[in-house]
Backbone as JSON Lines, residues from 0, in Angstrom:
{"i":0,"aa":"M","n":[-54.89,-50.76,63.03],"ca":[-55.21,-52.19,62.45],"c":[-54.15,-52.76,63.53]}
{"i":1,"aa":"M","n":[-54.65,-54.1,64.03],"ca":[-54.02,-54.32,65.43],"c":[-51.79,-54.18,65.21]}
{"i":2,"aa":"P","n":[-51.21,-54.27,65.89],"ca":[-50.34,-54.9,65.99],"c":[-49.04,-55.58,65.3]}
{"i":3,"aa":"E","n":[-48.36,-56.15,64.18],"ca":[-47.93,-57.55,64.0],"c":[-46.25,-58.13,64.77]}
{"i":4,"aa":"A","n":[-46.65,-59.15,65.07],"ca":[-45.73,-59.89,65.78],"c":[-45.28,-60.58,64.33]}
{"i":5,"aa":"Y","n":[-43.46,-61.11,63.87],"ca":[-43.37,-61.69,62.61],"c":[-42.16,-62.85,62.9]}
{"i":6,"aa":"F","n":[-43.02,-64.38,63.0],"ca":[-42.49,-65.1,62.78],"c":[-41.38,-65.09,61.89]}
{"i":7,"aa":"S","n":[-40.11,-66.15,61.81],"ca":[-39.3,-66.88,60.38],"c":[-39.55,-67.94,61.06]}
{"i":8,"aa":"V","n":[-39.8,-68.77,60.44],"ca":[-40.55,-70.61,60.28],"c":[-39.91,-71.14,59.68]}
{"i":9,"aa":"D","n":[-39.18,-72.9,59.01],"ca":[-38.28,-73.19,58.79],"c":[-39.61,-75.04,58.53]}
{"i":10,"aa":"V","n":[-39.49,-75.56,57.93],"ca":[-39.71,-77.24,58.06],"c":[-38.52,-77.77,57.22]}
{"i":11,"aa":"E","n":[-38.25,-78.09,57.64],"ca":[-37.73,-79.12,56.77],"c":[-38.45,-80.88,56.75]}
{"i":12,"aa":"A","n":[-38.92,-81.4,55.58],"ca":[-39.76,-81.8,54.64],"c":[-38.96,-83.74,53.94]}
{"i":13,"aa":"A","n":[-39.56,-84.27,54.63],"ca":[-39.96,-86.24,53.33],"c":[-39.87,-85.57,51.82]}
{"i":14,"aa":"G","n":[-40.29,-84.33,50.57],"ca":[-41.3,-84.65,49.85],"c":[-40.95,-82.84,49.09]}
{"i":15,"aa":"P","n":[-41.45,-82.45,48.49],"ca":[-41.78,-81.63,47.94],"c":[-43.62,-81.14,48.28]}
{"i":16,"aa":"V","n":[-44.17,-81.7,49.26],"ca":[-45.97,-82.05,49.26],"c":[-45.97,-81.79,50.08]}
{"i":17,"aa":"A","n":[-47.01,-81.0,51.08],"ca":[-48.12,-81.26,52.19],"c":[-49.12,-82.48,52.02]}
{"i":18,"aa":"A","n":[-49.17,-83.69,53.01],"ca":[-50.5,-84.12,53.12],"c":[-49.31,-85.89,52.82]}
{"i":19,"aa":"K","n":[-48.7,-85.79,51.43],"ca":[-47.87,-86.69,50.75],"c":[-47.23,-87.15,51.5]}
{"i":20,"aa":"Y","n":[-46.06,-85.68,51.49],"ca":[-44.98,-86.4,52.51],"c":[-44.54,-85.85,53.67]}
{"i":21,"aa":"S","n":[-44.51,-85.87,54.94],"ca":[-44.33,-84.87,55.85],"c":[-43.21,-84.49,56.08]}
{"i":22,"aa":"M","n":[-43.87,-82.9,56.9],"ca":[-42.74,-82.36,58.02],"c":[-42.05,-83.01,59.1]}
{"i":23,"aa":"L","n":[-41.56,-83.11,58.49],"ca":[-40.02,-84.11,59.93],"c":[-39.64,-82.94,60.67]}
{"i":24,"aa":"S","n":[-39.37,-81.74,60.93],"ca":[-38.86,-81.37,61.47],"c":[-39.56,-79.95,61.17]}
{"i":25,"aa":"L","n":[-39.38,-78.58,62.94],"ca":[-40.34,-77.83,62.66],"c":[-39.47,-76.36,63.41]}
{"i":26,"aa":"G","n":[-39.45,-75.45,62.74],"ca":[-38.51,-74.52,63.96],"c":[-38.97,-73.23,63.53]}
{"i":27,"aa":"A","n":[-39.09,-72.31,64.55],"ca":[-39.6,-71.11,64.59],"c":[-38.78,-70.23,65.95]}
{"i":28,"aa":"C","n":[-38.75,-68.4,65.07],"ca":[-38.54,-67.81,65.78],"c":[-38.74,-66.12,66.26]}
{"i":29,"aa":"L","n":[-39.07,-66.01,67.16],"ca":[-39.78,-63.72,66.61],"c":[-38.34,-63.18,65.8]}
{"i":30,"aa":"V","n":[-38.63,-62.5,64.66],"ca":[-37.94,-62.29,63.75],"c":[-37.52,-61.1,65.13]}
{"i":31,"aa":"G","n":[-36.54,-60.35,65.73],"ca":[-35.53,-58.87,65.94],"c":[-36.22,-60.67,68.02]}
{"i":32,"aa":"Q","n":[-35.98,-60.91,67.44],"ca":[-35.65,-61.81,69.3],"c":[-35.47,-63.49,68.58]}
{"i":33,"aa":"S","n":[-34.39,-63.85,68.42],"ca":[-33.95,-64.97,67.09],"c":[-34.41,-65.74,68.42]}
{"i":34,"aa":"D","n":[-34.04,-65.42,69.62],"ca":[-34.05,-66.64,71.34],"c":[-35.03,-67.21,71.66]}
{"i":35,"aa":"V","n":[-36.46,-66.11,71.58],"ca":[-37.61,-66.59,71.26],"c":[-38.05,-67.37,70.61]}
{"i":36,"aa":"S","n":[-37.93,-68.67,71.29],"ca":[-37.5,-70.1,69.6],"c":[-38.83,-71.26,69.92]}
{"i":37,"aa":"H","n":[-39.35,-71.87,68.91],"ca":[-39.5,-73.59,69.11],"c":[-38.35,-74.13,67.7]}
{"i":38,"aa":"Y","n":[-38.9,-75.77,68.46],"ca":[-38.62,-76.88,67.87],"c":[-39.18,-77.49,68.06]}
{"i":39,"aa":"V","n":[-39.18,-78.53,66.73],"ca":[-39.81,-79.63,67.05],"c":[-39.48,-80.99,65.76]}
{"i":40,"aa":"E","n":[-39.23,-82.09,66.45],"ca":[-39.28,-82.85,64.98],"c":[-39.99,-83.88,65.69]}
{"i":41,"aa":"L","n":[-40.79,-84.36,64.57],"ca":[-41.82,-84.93,64.42],"c":[-42.11,-86.18,63.83]}
{"i":42,"aa":"K","n":[-42.93,-87.16,64.27],"ca":[-43.43,-88.34,63.57],"c":[-44.24,-88.0,62.19]}
{"i":43,"aa":"P","n":[-43.46,-89.35,61.2],"ca":[-44.34,-89.47,59.99],"c":[-45.4,-89.27,59.53]}
{"i":44,"aa":"I","n":[-46.27,-88.7,58.48],"ca":[-47.49,-88.82,58.32],"c":[-47.59,-90.61,57.61]}
{"i":45,"aa":"S","n":[-46.38,-91.11,57.16],"ca":[-46.7,-91.75,56.17],"c":[-45.61,-91.72,55.52]}
{"i":46,"aa":"M","n":[-44.55,-92.92,55.32],"ca":[-43.53,-93.1,54.55],"c":[-42.63,-93.38,53.95]}
{"i":47,"aa":"E","n":[-43.33,-91.83,53.15],"ca":[-42.89,-92.02,52.04],"c":[-41.55,-90.93,51.7]}
{"i":48,"aa":"F","n":[-40.69,-90.37,51.51],"ca":[-39.88,-90.2,51.17],"c":[-38.89,-89.55,49.39]}
{"i":49,"aa":"L","n":[-37.98,-88.84,49.05],"ca":[-37.61,-88.67,47.8],"c":[-36.71,-88.61,48.9]}
{"i":50,"aa":"P","n":[-35.24,-89.63,48.59],"ca":[-33.54,-89.74,49.28],"c":[-33.37,-88.06,49.24]}
{"i":51,"aa":"A","n":[-33.08,-87.47,48.02],"ca":[-32.96,-86.17,48.21],"c":[-33.05,-85.09,49.41]}
{"i":52,"aa":"A","n":[-34.63,-85.71,49.52],"ca":[-34.51,-84.1,50.53],"c":[-34.67,-84.98,51.84]}
{"i":53,"aa":"L","n":[-33.71,-86.38,51.92],"ca":[-33.44,-87.01,53.73],"c":[-32.27,-87.45,53.67]}
{"i":54,"aa":"E","n":[-31.23,-86.74,52.32],"ca":[-29.79,-86.24,51.96],"c":[-29.46,-84.88,53.14]}
{"i":55,"aa":"V","n":[-30.59,-84.2,52.34],"ca":[-30.6,-81.97,52.98],"c":[-30.57,-81.85,54.25]}
{"i":56,"aa":"S","n":[-31.43,-82.56,54.64],"ca":[-32.07,-83.32,56.38],"c":[-31.04,-84.03,57.42]}
{"i":57,"aa":"G","n":[-30.84,-84.72,57.24],"ca":[-29.97,-85.34,57.66],"c":[-31.0,-87.02,58.77]}
{"i":58,"aa":"F","n":[-32.6,-86.16,58.2],"ca":[-33.21,-87.24,59.33],"c":[-33.41,-88.72,58.65]}
{"i":59,"aa":"D","n":[-32.83,-89.63,59.62],"ca":[-33.9,-90.91,59.08],"c":[-35.16,-91.61,59.4]}
{"i":60,"aa":"M","n":[-35.63,-91.41,58.59],"ca":[-37.93,-92.26,58.51],"c":[-38.03,-92.78,60.09]}
{"i":61,"aa":"S","n":[-37.65,-93.78,60.02],"ca":[-37.0,-95.34,61.47],"c":[-37.2,-94.32,62.4]}
{"i":62,"aa":"Y","n":[-35.86,-93.03,62.98],"ca":[-35.71,-93.1,64.1],"c":[-36.16,-91.61,64.0]}
{"i":63,"aa":"L","n":[-37.07,-91.07,62.9],"ca":[-38.11,-89.46,63.65],"c":[-39.92,-91.13,63.67]}
{"i":64,"aa":"A","n":[-40.38,-91.94,63.56],"ca":[-40.93,-92.71,63.42],"c":[-41.53,-93.34,65.11]}
{"i":65,"aa":"I","n":[-39.96,-93.48,65.96],"ca":[-40.12,-93.52,67.51],"c":[-40.0,-92.68,68.34]}
{"i":66,"aa":"N","n":[-38.63,-91.89,67.88],"ca":[-38.06,-90.35,68.47],"c":[-39.15,-88.73,68.22]}
{"i":67,"aa":"G","n":[-40.35,-89.59,66.74],"ca":[-40.53,-88.02,67.05],"c":[-41.64,-87.77,67.44]}
{"i":68,"aa":"E","n":[-42.31,-86.37,67.27],"ca":[-43.49,-85.6,68.56],"c":[-44.39,-86.43,67.71]}
{"i":69,"aa":"A","n":[-45.61,-86.07,68.24],"ca":[-47.5,-87.08,66.93],"c":[-46.96,-85.82,66.42]}
{"i":70,"aa":"P","n":[-47.94,-85.69,65.44],"ca":[-47.94,-84.43,64.58],"c":[-49.65,-83.73,65.85]}
{"i":71,"aa":"A","n":[-50.37,-84.11,66.41],"ca":[-51.57,-84.02,66.57],"c":[-51.16,-84.05,68.12]}
{"i":72,"aa":"L","n":[-49.96,-84.33,69.39],"ca":[-49.7,-83.37,69.69],"c":[-48.72,-81.85,69.63]}
{"i":73,"aa":"A","n":[-48.12,-81.69,68.38],"ca":[-46.84,-81.0,68.05],"c":[-47.58,-80.11,67.49]}
{"i":74,"aa":"M","n":[-48.55,-79.31,66.97],"ca":[-48.87,-78.43,66.36],"c":[-49.69,-78.2,67.51]}
{"i":75,"aa":"P","n":[-50.88,-78.65,68.17],"ca":[-50.92,-77.61,69.59],"c":[-50.85,-76.3,70.22]}
{"i":76,"aa":"A","n":[-49.65,-77.65,70.68],"ca":[-48.62,-77.04,71.26],"c":[-47.45,-76.03,69.99]}
{"i":77,"aa":"F","n":[-47.09,-75.91,69.22],"ca":[-47.36,-75.21,68.28],"c":[-47.93,-74.25,68.34]}
{"i":78,"aa":"K","n":[-49.01,-74.29,68.37],"ca":[-50.01,-73.47,68.14],"c":[-50.49,-72.19,69.68]}
{"i":79,"aa":"R","n":[-49.71,-73.21,70.49],"ca":[-49.39,-72.07,70.97],"c":[-48.29,-71.4,72.05]}
{"i":80,"aa":"W","n":[-47.54,-71.89,71.3],"ca":[-46.24,-70.81,71.59],"c":[-46.29,-69.85,70.7]}
{"i":81,"aa":"V","n":[-47.04,-69.87,69.75],"ca":[-47.45,-68.59,68.35],"c":[-48.07,-67.36,69.52]}
{"i":82,"aa":"E","n":[-49.01,-68.14,70.16],"ca":[-49.54,-66.81,70.67],"c":[-49.38,-66.89,71.73]}
{"i":83,"aa":"K","n":[-49.08,-67.44,72.42],"ca":[-47.66,-66.74,73.89],"c":[-46.71,-65.6,73.26]}
{"i":84,"aa":"A","n":[-45.92,-66.36,72.12],"ca":[-45.39,-65.48,72.03],"c":[-45.95,-64.19,70.62]}
{"i":85,"aa":"A","n":[-47.04,-63.91,70.13],"ca":[-47.53,-63.16,69.67],"c":[-48.04,-62.07,70.8]}
{"i":86,"aa":"A","n":[-48.04,-62.25,71.87],"ca":[-48.32,-61.51,73.31],"c":[-49.51,-60.04,72.69]}
{"i":87,"aa":"G","n":[-50.61,-60.76,72.32],"ca":[-51.47,-60.02,71.21],"c":[-51.34,-59.02,70.47]}
{"i":88,"aa":"R","n":[-49.96,-59.51,69.1],"ca":[-50.45,-58.64,68.08],"c":[-50.58,-60.81,67.04]}
{"i":89,"aa":"R","n":[-50.82,-60.01,65.87],"ca":[-51.39,-60.58,65.51],"c":[-50.23,-61.22,64.44]}
{"i":90,"aa":"P","n":[-49.62,-62.55,64.57],"ca":[-48.41,-62.86,63.92],"c":[-48.8,-63.35,62.43]}
{"i":91,"aa":"V","n":[-47.34,-63.06,62.01],"ca":[-47.42,-63.32,60.26],"c":[-45.96,-63.62,60.23]}
{"i":92,"aa":"F","n":[-46.45,-64.92,58.84],"ca":[-45.68,-65.78,58.83],"c":[-44.69,-65.86,57.86]}
{"i":93,"aa":"V","n":[-42.93,-65.98,57.8],"ca":[-42.46,-65.14,56.62],"c":[-41.34,-66.2,56.78]}
{"i":94,"aa":"G","n":[-41.37,-66.81,56.19],"ca":[-40.23,-67.44,54.8],"c":[-39.51,-67.13,54.04]}
{"i":95,"aa":"F","n":[-38.58,-68.0,53.74],"ca":[-37.79,-68.42,52.95],"c":[-37.43,-68.79,52.08]}
{"i":96,"aa":"N","n":[-38.22,-69.23,50.53],"ca":[-39.1,-69.27,49.9],"c":[-40.26,-69.7,51.21]}
{"i":97,"aa":"A","n":[-41.0,-68.99,51.03],"ca":[-42.52,-69.33,51.75],"c":[-43.58,-70.23,51.6]}
{"i":98,"aa":"S","n":[-43.21,-70.2,50.14],"ca":[-45.05,-71.42,49.21],"c":[-44.11,-73.15,50.34]}
{"i":99,"aa":"F","n":[-43.6,-72.51,50.48],"ca":[-42.86,-74.34,50.19],"c":[-43.08,-74.68,51.78]}
{"i":100,"aa":"D","n":[-42.43,-73.72,53.23],"ca":[-42.69,-74.5,54.28],"c":[-44.14,-73.75,55.0]}
{"i":101,"aa":"W","n":[-44.33,-72.61,54.11],"ca":[-46.33,-72.7,54.44],"c":[-47.15,-73.45,54.91]}
{"i":102,"aa":"Q","n":[-47.26,-74.3,53.22],"ca":[-47.52,-75.17,52.54],"c":[-47.81,-76.27,53.86]}
{"i":103,"aa":"F","n":[-46.91,-76.81,54.59],"ca":[-46.99,-77.76,55.75],"c":[-46.62,-77.07,56.44]}
{"i":104,"aa":"V","n":[-47.12,-76.34,57.41],"ca":[-47.45,-75.95,58.25],"c":[-48.85,-75.55,58.37]}
{"i":105,"aa":"N","n":[-49.4,-75.39,56.71],"ca":[-50.74,-74.86,57.33],"c":[-51.24,-75.82,57.28]}
{"i":106,"aa":"W","n":[-50.59,-76.64,56.34],"ca":[-51.88,-78.56,56.11],"c":[-51.37,-79.18,58.05]}
{"i":107,"aa":"Y","n":[-50.38,-78.36,58.13],"ca":[-50.67,-79.11,59.77],"c":[-51.34,-78.81,60.49]}
{"i":108,"aa":"F","n":[-51.59,-77.69,60.59],"ca":[-52.52,-77.09,61.68],"c":[-53.75,-76.99,61.22]}
{"i":109,"aa":"L","n":[-53.9,-77.41,59.49],"ca":[-55.39,-77.86,60.09],"c":[-55.89,-78.69,59.49]}
{"i":110,"aa":"A","n":[-54.99,-79.97,59.42],"ca":[-55.22,-81.78,60.05],"c":[-55.19,-81.9,61.12]}
{"i":111,"aa":"F","n":[-54.34,-81.27,61.91],"ca":[-53.82,-81.8,63.55],"c":[-54.23,-80.03,64.9]}
{"i":112,"aa":"T","n":[-55.0,-79.41,64.06],"ca":[-55.44,-78.21,65.28],"c":[-56.69,-76.94,64.54]}
{"i":113,"aa":"D","n":[-57.15,-76.3,65.07],"ca":[-58.98,-75.79,64.29],"c":[-58.47,-75.01,63.94]}
{"i":114,"aa":"G","n":[-57.91,-75.01,62.86],"ca":[-57.01,-73.14,62.64],"c":[-55.56,-73.58,63.17]}
{"i":115,"aa":"N","n":[-55.31,-72.34,62.18],"ca":[-53.97,-71.36,61.39],"c":[-53.43,-69.85,62.07]}
{"i":116,"aa":"P","n":[-53.17,-70.36,62.86],"ca":[-52.87,-68.99,64.26],"c":[-52.33,-67.72,62.25]}
{"i":117,"aa":"F","n":[-51.35,-68.19,61.88],"ca":[-51.07,-66.81,60.74],"c":[-52.59,-66.84,59.38]}
{"i":118,"aa":"G","n":[-53.21,-67.03,59.61],"ca":[-54.4,-67.05,58.32],"c":[-53.7,-67.69,57.58]}
{"i":119,"aa":"I","n":[-53.95,-66.99,56.06],"ca":[-54.3,-67.84,55.22],"c":[-53.2,-67.74,53.31]}
{"i":120,"aa":"G","n":[-52.0,-65.99,54.52],"ca":[-50.7,-65.99,53.68],"c":[-49.31,-66.18,54.57]}
{"i":121,"aa":"A","n":[-48.56,-65.33,53.91],"ca":[-46.87,-65.07,54.52],"c":[-46.14,-64.56,54.08]}
{"i":122,"aa":"V","n":[-45.38,-63.87,54.76],"ca":[-44.29,-62.34,53.39],"c":[-42.89,-63.62,53.23]}
{"i":123,"aa":"D","n":[-43.01,-63.61,52.65],"ca":[-41.5,-64.55,51.05],"c":[-40.16,-63.87,51.55]}
{"i":124,"aa":"I","n":[-38.99,-63.7,52.75],"ca":[-38.55,-63.42,52.13],"c":[-38.06,-62.85,50.75]}
{"i":125,"aa":"K","n":[-37.84,-63.75,50.28],"ca":[-36.96,-64.13,48.19],"c":[-38.29,-62.15,48.06]}
{"i":126,"aa":"S","n":[-39.68,-62.96,47.64],"ca":[-39.87,-62.0,46.49],"c":[-40.04,-60.52,47.57]}
{"i":127,"aa":"Y","n":[-39.65,-60.15,48.59],"ca":[-39.05,-59.13,49.17],"c":[-37.82,-58.9,49.0]}
{"i":128,"aa":"Y","n":[-37.52,-59.26,49.44],"ca":[-35.83,-58.55,48.24],"c":[-36.31,-58.54,46.83]}
{"i":129,"aa":"M","n":[-36.43,-59.08,46.15],"ca":[-36.46,-59.12,45.22],"c":[-37.61,-58.45,44.26]}
{"i":130,"aa":"G","n":[-38.48,-57.7,45.66],"ca":[-39.52,-55.86,45.62],"c":[-38.36,-54.82,45.09]}
{"i":131,"aa":"A","n":[-37.79,-55.17,46.73],"ca":[-36.63,-54.03,47.03],"c":[-35.89,-53.92,47.24]}
{"i":132,"aa":"I","n":[-35.16,-54.08,46.55],"ca":[-33.87,-54.63,45.13],"c":[-34.21,-54.5,44.34]}
{"i":133,"aa":"G","n":[-35.23,-55.21,43.49],"ca":[-35.36,-54.77,41.54],"c":[-34.33,-56.3,41.44]}
{"i":134,"aa":"V","n":[-34.11,-57.18,41.46],"ca":[-33.04,-58.09,41.54],"c":[-34.7,-59.58,40.55]}
{"i":135,"aa":"T","n":[-34.11,-60.02,39.93],"ca":[-35.21,-61.16,39.52],"c":[-35.58,-62.01,39.99]}
{"i":136,"aa":"W","n":[-35.96,-62.79,39.9],"ca":[-36.48,-64.04,41.06],"c":[-34.56,-65.11,40.99]}
{"i":137,"aa":"G","n":[-34.75,-65.17,40.0],"ca":[-33.24,-66.39,39.77],"c":[-32.13,-65.32,39.94]}
{"i":138,"aa":"E","n":[-32.27,-63.87,41.27],"ca":[-31.64,-63.49,41.65],"c":[-32.0,-63.71,43.31]}
{"i":139,"aa":"T","n":[-32.15,-64.55,43.57],"ca":[-33.34,-64.36,44.84],"c":[-32.25,-65.89,45.54]}
{"i":140,"aa":"T","n":[-31.33,-66.38,45.5],"ca":[-30.68,-67.0,46.15],"c":[-30.48,-67.4,46.9]}
{"i":141,"aa":"S","n":[-30.17,-67.53,48.91],"ca":[-29.34,-67.3,49.22],"c":[-28.05,-66.66,49.59]}
{"i":142,"aa":"S","n":[-27.36,-67.1,48.73],"ca":[-26.25,-67.68,48.5],"c":[-25.36,-65.64,47.29]}
{"i":143,"aa":"Q","n":[-26.84,-65.36,46.31],"ca":[-26.8,-64.07,45.81],"c":[-26.39,-62.83,46.53]}
{"i":144,"aa":"L","n":[-27.09,-63.42,47.83],"ca":[-27.09,-61.83,48.59],"c":[-26.5,-61.43,48.69]}
{"i":145,"aa":"P","n":[-26.12,-59.89,48.77],"ca":[-24.88,-59.29,49.26],"c":[-24.76,-59.51,50.43]}
{"i":146,"aa":"S","n":[-23.25,-58.99,50.31],"ca":[-23.27,-60.14,52.24],"c":[-23.8,-58.56,53.85]}
{"i":147,"aa":"R","n":[-24.08,-57.04,53.21],"ca":[-24.75,-56.65,54.29],"c":[-25.97,-57.47,54.62]}
{"i":148,"aa":"F","n":[-26.72,-58.42,53.3],"ca":[-28.46,-59.21,54.19],"c":[-27.71,-60.31,54.03]}
{"i":149,"aa":"Q","n":[-26.7,-61.06,54.47],"ca":[-26.1,-62.59,54.6],"c":[-26.46,-62.98,55.89]}
{"i":150,"aa":"P","n":[-27.1,-63.42,56.48],"ca":[-26.79,-63.77,57.62],"c":[-25.92,-63.67,58.7]}
{"i":151,"aa":"D","n":[-26.66,-63.4,60.29],"ca":[-25.29,-63.81,61.48],"c":[-24.8,-65.01,61.85]}
{"i":152,"aa":"I","n":[-26.17,-66.06,60.89],"ca":[-25.72,-67.77,61.69],"c":[-25.82,-68.63,60.45]}
{"i":153,"aa":"P","n":[-25.18,-70.02,60.37],"ca":[-24.98,-70.4,59.02],"c":[-26.43,-71.29,59.45]}
{"i":154,"aa":"Q","n":[-26.76,-71.43,57.57],"ca":[-28.05,-72.07,57.7],"c":[-27.17,-73.7,56.84]}
{"i":155,"aa":"T","n":[-28.13,-74.26,58.07],"ca":[-28.0,-75.91,58.19],"c":[-28.54,-76.91,58.44]}
{"i":156,"aa":"H","n":[-29.22,-76.7,57.49],"ca":[-30.44,-77.08,56.96],"c":[-31.95,-77.77,59.24]}
{"i":157,"aa":"N","n":[-31.43,-76.94,59.68],"ca":[-31.56,-77.39,60.84],"c":[-32.61,-76.69,61.48]}
{"i":158,"aa":"A","n":[-33.77,-76.78,60.87],"ca":[-34.51,-75.79,60.84],"c":[-34.39,-74.18,62.16]}
{"i":159,"aa":"L","n":[-34.09,-74.67,63.31],"ca":[-34.86,-73.53,63.65],"c":[-33.06,-73.12,63.37]}
{"i":160,"aa":"D","n":[-32.3,-73.61,63.72],"ca":[-31.24,-72.89,62.92],"c":[-31.18,-71.89,61.63]}
{"i":161,"aa":"D","n":[-31.76,-72.31,61.39],"ca":[-32.17,-71.44,59.55],"c":[-33.71,-70.93,59.67]}
{"i":162,"aa":"A","n":[-34.24,-71.16,60.38],"ca":[-35.24,-69.96,60.74],"c":[-35.11,-68.4,61.47]}
{"i":163,"aa":"R","n":[-33.75,-69.44,62.18],"ca":[-32.64,-67.99,62.94],"c":[-31.48,-67.37,61.75]}
{"i":164,"aa":"A","n":[-31.46,-67.19,61.17],"ca":[-31.02,-66.79,59.85],"c":[-31.58,-66.61,58.89]}
{"i":165,"aa":"Q","n":[-32.88,-66.53,58.88],"ca":[-33.66,-66.12,57.47],"c":[-34.84,-65.15,58.9]}
{"i":166,"aa":"A","n":[-34.73,-65.08,59.84],"ca":[-34.8,-64.37,61.12],"c":[-34.11,-62.88,60.43]}
{"i":167,"aa":"S","n":[-32.7,-63.24,60.43],"ca":[-31.26,-61.59,60.55],"c":[-31.48,-61.75,59.13]}
{"i":168,"aa":"I","n":[-31.88,-62.27,57.8],"ca":[-32.44,-61.77,55.97],"c":[-32.9,-60.74,56.83]}
{"i":169,"aa":"F","n":[-34.28,-61.82,56.86],"ca":[-35.49,-60.6,56.54],"c":[-35.44,-59.01,57.79]}
{"i":170,"aa":"E","n":[-34.54,-59.4,59.03],"ca":[-34.3,-58.24,59.96],"c":[-33.11,-56.49,59.23]}
{"i":171,"aa":"K","n":[-32.7,-57.43,58.54],"ca":[-32.16,-56.66,57.65],"c":[-32.13,-55.37,56.26]}
{"i":172,"aa":"L","n":[-33.01,-56.94,56.07],"ca":[-34.0,-55.75,54.74],"c":[-34.89,-54.9,55.28]}
{"i":173,"aa":"L","n":[-35.37,-55.72,56.13],"ca":[-36.31,-54.37,56.66],"c":[-35.79,-53.0,57.22]}
{"i":174,"aa":"H","n":[-34.58,-52.88,57.78],"ca":[-33.73,-51.84,58.41],"c":[-32.97,-51.46,57.32]}
{"i":175,"aa":"S","n":[-32.96,-51.92,55.97],"ca":[-32.5,-51.16,55.12],"c":[-34.1,-50.48,54.11]}
{"i":176,"aa":"A","n":[-35.11,-50.98,55.05],"ca":[-36.03,-50.5,53.63],"c":[-36.68,-49.54,54.58]}
{"i":177,"aa":"K","n":[-36.63,-49.39,56.16],"ca":[-36.88,-48.28,56.81],"c":[-35.55,-47.32,56.41]}
{"i":178,"aa":"L","n":[-34.58,-46.97,56.13],"ca":[-33.81,-46.29,55.98],"c":[-33.95,-45.63,54.83]}
{"i":179,"aa":"K","n":[-34.49,-46.39,53.62],"ca":[-34.83,-45.52,52.51],"c":[-35.77,-44.8,52.1]}
{"i":180,"aa":"S","n":[-36.87,-45.12,52.79],"ca":[-38.15,-44.14,53.38],"c":[-37.63,-43.66,53.92]}
{"i":181,"aa":"C","n":[-36.74,-42.47,54.93],"ca":[-36.29,-41.34,55.88],"c":[-35.94,-40.66,54.82]}
């Protein structure tokens, strides 16, 4: 089996569905090496948005329309970064509520590149925690994590900050799982 490289990925978006709403920013880092990172703010693919989504992210659609990077440039650059950072290992997408972030990243990869280097799946930190600890789905919010799994840096709704915070949570969960298996 090919060795794996885990990538913590977070996005901020203008709404809940890729293609209808824009991915506004994307942050990613290698789990275990959060200084190996990538961040980009994107031009919207449409001007549709949910006000609550913009309140969370703090983004302005008009500002991004002028100053964001075109997805046709941003996504190939992100794909090259993933492939380089993976360094011959299989890239694995990791997210906190991965189903949300992965669907945006996947749609953008398929729309603006020749494919998704992460493939068709992702590791969801919430599901991993649920299975490892034996809690219900409702108990998997980041605010309910025990202190031993809390991230080392705050979650700010900046995609790179949050990717790094998620990487910290996942590292702690992986370490805990390894201790249990010994």
